[in-house]
C-alpha angles and dihedrals in degrees: 000000000000116000113256118241091242096062123089121229111256113253118250091228123045111253088230092062120073116176090203096049093097091054090047092049091049091050093049091046092049091051093047091048094049108116123196130203123214108248090218106045101011092232108156120231132194093242143010089251094058091045092053091047089052094047095050095043099040108027107020098037088182101133115063124185115203131204108234091206105051103009097240115150130220131189093215128054093219090057091054089049091052090046093053089067089073091062093057118115091222139053115248096197126046123192112243091210104049106004094241110156125225131188096218141032089239091056090047091052090051090049092050092050090055094049 
């Protein structure tokens, strides 16, 4: 029977087989396994990214992120973001045992440990 115009020709190689997958896997593994040492204190980190974040936040202290509500400063943007939760007018986490409200997951965990 002739092939209909709607059907696609079957690929010569199965889409589940990729002859370059082994090389790709090796490259990803190599990048994930790449450790980096801080040039100032020689502390070793799991990646270049985490080493750079350490160096800029601990040693360089160039970038400062300020809270526009209380004026507190942070050397990392993610720390400012976490801090901003404390200025919310509502509690994000509510205890399922006693209905106490907490503004962060960390505070809720501390509350649950005490209970």
